[in-house]
C-alpha positions in Angstrom: 22.7 21.5 -3.8 24.5 24.8 -4.2 26.7 25.3 -7.2 29.8 27.5 -7.0 31.0 29.6 -9.9 34.7 30.4 -10.3 35.2 33.9 -11.7 38.0 36.3 -12.0 36.3 38.6 -9.6 35.7 36.2 -6.8 36.4 32.5 -6.8 33.9 30.4 -4.9 31.0 32.9 -5.0 27.5 31.4 -5.3 25.6 32.5 -8.4 22.8 34.9 -7.3 20.2 33.2 -9.4 21.1 29.7 -8.1 20.9 31.0 -4.5 17.5 32.5 -5.1 16.2 29.3 -6.6 17.6 27.3 -3.6 15.9 29.7 -1.2 12.6 29.6 -3.1 12.7 25.8 -3.2 13.4 25.8 0.5 10.5 28.1 1.2 8.1 26.0 -0.9 9.2 22.8 0.9 8.7 24.5 4.3 5.2 25.7 3.3 4.3 22.2 2.0 5.5 20.7 5.3 3.3 23.2 7.2 0.3 22.2 5.1 0.9 18.5 5.9 1.5 19.3 9.6 -1.7 21.3 10.0 -3.7 18.6 8.0 -2.3 16.0 10.4 -3.3 18.1 13.4 -6.8 18.4 12.0 -7.0 14.6 11.7 -5.8 14.1 15.2 -8.7 16.3 16.6 -11.3 14.4 14.5 -11.5 16.6 11.3 -11.2 14.8 8.0 -9.1 16.7 5.5 -9.8 16.3 1.8 -7.6 17.6 -1.0 -9.9 18.0 -4.0 -9.7 19.7 -7.4 -12.3 22.3 -7.1 -13.8 23.3 -10.4 -13.6 27.0 -11.4 -15.8 29.2 -13.5 -15.1 32.7 -14.7 -16.3 35.4 -12.4 -15.8 34.1 -8.9 -13.0 33.0 -6.6 -13.1 29.4 -5.4 -11.7 28.6 -2.0 -11.8 25.5 0.2 -12.8 25.6 3.8 -14.4 23.8 6.8 -17.8 22.2 6.5 -19.9 19.5 8.1 -21.2 16.5 6.1 -23.7 14.4 8.1 -21.9 13.8 11.4 -18.4 14.4 10.1 -16.4 17.6 10.3 -14.4 18.2 7.1 -11.9 20.6 5.7 -11.9 20.8 1.9 -8.6 22.0 0.4 -8.3 23.0 -3.2 -5.2 21.1 -4.2 -4.6 23.6 -7.0 -4.2 26.5 -4.6 -0.7 27.5 -3.4 0.5 26.1 -0.1 0.1 29.5 1.6 -3.6 29.6 0.7 -4.0 26.0 2.0 -2.3 27.0 5.2 -4.8 29.9 5.6 -7.8 27.6 5.1 -6.4 25.0 7.6 -5.5 27.7 10.2 -9.0 29.3 9.9 -10.6 25.9 10.7 -8.2 24.9 13.5 -8.1 28.2 15.4 -11.4 27.4 17.2 -10.2 23.9 18.2 -8.5 22.9 21.4 -5.0 21.9 20.3 -3.2 22.0 23.6 -2.7 18.2 23.6 -1.6 18.1 20.0 2.1 18.6 19.3 2.7 21.3 16.7 6.0 22.9 15.6 6.6 26.4 16.8 6.0 27.7 13.2 2.6 26.0 13.1 1.7 27.3 16.6 2.6 30.9 15.5 0.3 30.5 12.4 -2.6 29.4 14.6 -2.0 32.1 17.1 -1.8 34.9 14.6 -4.9 37.0 14.1 -6.7 36.3 10.8 -6.4 39.0 8.2 
């Protein structure tokens, strides 16, 4: 919801800080939806996605990723990581899979088609 501020300079102008918060919330919501969409796509191609709290120690960077446990393909996501990092982990694991028969939004397809950094 966007609040309007009535001022002598310009009635009806949106406050800058409020607009920035709205845009940030919108971006976070989009990123979260992309995480969910990619996780769902992974499940549809037979990869189990687990969102775990990965313990951290001082001196190294912890990151989730794809792995294989017995006969099951898994993607472990660190639920404490930002959505952008989770998207990166999911995309890395899904880029090698055949997803032609899986519906993905145009945004999700662009992420998967982008070259990894």
